[in-house]
Residue, then its C-alpha position, 0 to 999 in steps of 0.5 A: m500500499t502507497q505511504l501517504a504523508g505530506v502536505f495533499p492540497i486540495v484541488p478546486t474545482i475552476f468554473h468559468a465566468n458563466g459557471v461552467i467547469d474550466l478544466v484548462g483552469t482546474r488543470n493548471v492549479l493541479e500542475y501548480i500544486i504539483g510543482a509546489g512540491a505537495a506530496g499527493v492530491v485530493f478531489p474533490g473535497l469541501a474545498s472543491e465544491y464537490d456538493m456543488l458538482s453532479v455525479d456526472e461532473r465529478i466522474e469526468l473530473t475525477a477521470s481527466l485528474g487522473g490523466w493529467i497527474a499520471g501517476r506523479v503523486p499519489f491521488i486520493v479521491g473525494a467519494s462522499h455521498a448519502d447514498a453508499a451506492i454513488a460513492a461506491q461508484l465514485a471511489a470506483t471511478g477513482a480507482v480506475a483513475g489511479a487513486v490510492a484511497a478513497m476520502i469519505l464524509t460520515p453520512h447523516k443518516h446513520a450519525s445513531d446508528p454504528a451498525a449502519m455506519a460500519a455497513y455503509f463503509n463496508d459496502i463502499h470499500e467490498a464494491s470499490g476495492v479502494a481504502i478508505m479515508l475516514q473525513n470526520a468533519p463536524a457538523p454541518m459537513g459531517v457527524g463529528l464522530g467521538v474518538a471512541q466512534v471513530a476507533a470502533l468504526a475504524s476496528a469494524v471496517p477493515g478498509i478504513r485506513y486512514v482518518k483526516e480528522e476536522t473535529q475540534p480541537s483537533g490536537h486533542r483528538i489525534t492523540a487520542l486516535m493515535e492511542a485509541t487506534g494503534a496499528g488499526v489506521e496506516a495515518v491521521f491526517g489534520g485538515a481545517g485549512a491547516r489552522y492548526v497544522i503544527d499542533e497536529l504535527q507535534r501530536g502524530a499527523i502524518g500530514t495535513m490536506p488544506a486548500c491549496e493556494v499556498t501549498e508552496i509554503h505548507v510544503a516549506m513548513l512540514a519540511r522544516h518540521a520533519k527535519g527537527d526545525l520546530q521555529g523554522a515551521r513556526d514562522l512559516f505558519e505564523r506568517t500565513l495565520p492572517l491569510l488563513s483566518m481570511q479564508a476561514v470566513f471566505r472559503w472558496r472565494l478566498t482560495k479562487a482569489v488568490l488563484l486569480r491574482r497568481g495568474l492561475i485562472g482566468s475566473d473566480h466564480v463559485r457555485a457554493a453559498g457564502p459571503t463575497l469579498d467587497a472592495w475592502d476585502q480586496r483591499e485587505l487581500d492585496d496587503l496581506l499577500a504584500r507582506i508575504a510576497d517574499i515567500l508567495p510571490l504572485d509573479r513566479v508560480p511553481g509549475k507550468p501553466a496551460r495556456m488560459a481558455p478565452 
């Protein structure tokens, strides 16, 4: 089984201004993520607006991502869906595209029924043959299972090999999960936009799955931590905090506003609901980016973007 560790950014779905999926822009972002040194990629996740995509769109994009990645880095497919049969189809599509695991949220309809929850994940694993990463996100996105519930679920479902822990306090929960699951899972990842990444790494998380707009900083941060340079990792973490705080409010819109400024996409259109950046926010974002221009230069982007479609 492929060892998963490091920075695994979530690839966003890029849209044209009319809301149609922009394949060129999406591939540009993927190439940037890989060029920035990411250990792997995830698609689709919450940061991909996966719940704004049809099943057909998810299948098409998953196949496209697999072809573009072409085995260069590990690919984790997002297969969350309330219907186990559709989730299995999405996971199987990922497997064909080269995915090494399927990241799946806990479904709300089984929140109070551990046996049904286990059956849901078992059915997906058996139908798709793909290792499962249990995404334990809090409501309203997921269920936010307790540590004992996650450990019991991982024990009941051999196909669950990884956990992405996003229920707070994530650090406490990662410590408890490492103790409770032992060899029951291969690794625990952090999420939540990497807003708690240093604490998570110190407690044994093997990596992080943030949004993608500052991938090279996250890669450098984890490299410093792996070398034992905790102060250096903290320095980078603290410099990103103002931007991450803004991203916590504006989510996809902030990510795409940065990608637009970096010349990777032609439109920052999002399908998902949420607050938009007004003129004051746009100026604040420019100021925040100017303050970290030495570690995130807008005019020098890793990877080789394709020509933008008109």
